[in-house]
N, C-alpha and C positions, 0 to 999 in steps of 0.2 A: 764492155757491157755484157750482161748475160741474157740470152734469148732461148726460148723454148719453141720448137717448131714441131707441130703434130702432122701426121700423115696417116693415110689408110682408111679414112672414112668413105662412105658411099651409100649406094642403094643395094639392099639385099632382101631376099624373100624371107618370110617367117620360117624359122628353123635353120636358117643359114648361118654362116660364120663370117667374121671380119677380124682383122688384126690391126690394131692401132699402134703407131710408134710415136715417140716423142723424144727428140734429141735436144740436149742442152748444149749450147755453144757459149764460149767465153772462158775466161780464166778464173778458176775457182780453186779453193783448197780441198773442200770435201762437200759431198751431198749427203744430207741427213735423211731426208724422206722425199720420195717422189710419189705422185698420186694422180688418179684420174677422177674427174668430177663430170657431171652432166647437167644440162638444163634443157628441159622441154618447154615448148611454147606455153606461156601463161603460168609456169611453175617456177619455184625457186631452185637454185642450183643445189645439187645433192651429191654427197660423196658416193663414189662407186667402189674404189679400192685404193689402198696405199701400200707402199713397200718401203721398209726402212732397212738400215744396215743389219746384216745378220744372215739372210734377209728375214725380216718379220713382216708378214702380210696381214692386211685387214680388209674385209669385204663387207659391203652392204648386204643385208639379208636377201634383197631381191636379185642379187647376182650370184650368190653362193652356189657352187656346183656348175655354173654355166660360164663364168668369166675367170680368167687367170691373169694375174699381174706378175710381171717379171722385169728384171733390169740387167743391163750389161754395164757394169761399172767402168770397164775399159773405154766404152763408147759414150758414157754419160747418157744412156738411153733407157727409157722405160717403155715397156710394151703392155698392151692389153689384148689378150686373145679372148674374143667373144664368140661363144657357141650357143646354139639353140636360141637364136635371137627372136624376140617377140616384138609385135608392133609397139608395145609400150616402152620398148628400149629406144625408140626414136627420140633423138635429142642432139644437141651440140655437145660434144665431148671435149673437155679441156684438160690439159695436164698441168701439174704444178710441181714445183721443186722448192725445198727448203735447204739452204746451203750456207757455207762459210767461205768468205773470200780469202781468209788467212787464218793461221793458227791462233786460237784464242780470240778471234774477232767476232763481230756481231753476226747474227743469223739473219738471212734475207729470204724473202719469198718471191718467186716469179711465177707468172702464168703464161701459157701459150694462148694463141688466138682462138683455138678451137677448131674442130673438124666435125662436119655434119654426118650423122649416122641416121639413115632412114630405113626402117624395116616395113616393107609393104609388098603385097602381092600385086 
């Protein structure tokens, strides 16, 4: 089975930084895309950033210039470096991965449990 486990969330003051990590465990053939999403209380889940092979990155407008997504293919891990954090960045951050279990096989999506990020003074 494939699992995604996030770490690195916590409480930080406005203007501070956090680095989130998400490691994929399990036997897979390849990862196509990994990404970070967030959901604040009372709001829908929204895309934060994705990174595909290449690597090709995509960011939501509200994090451009502040957040950086990266991945370590050898470790099947994706990172989200978050700088200049704002109170409105407070949310549960979840990672996702789209992958293939074998050559020419179907594509699957998995999600992590999420990690809480709270930005407050």
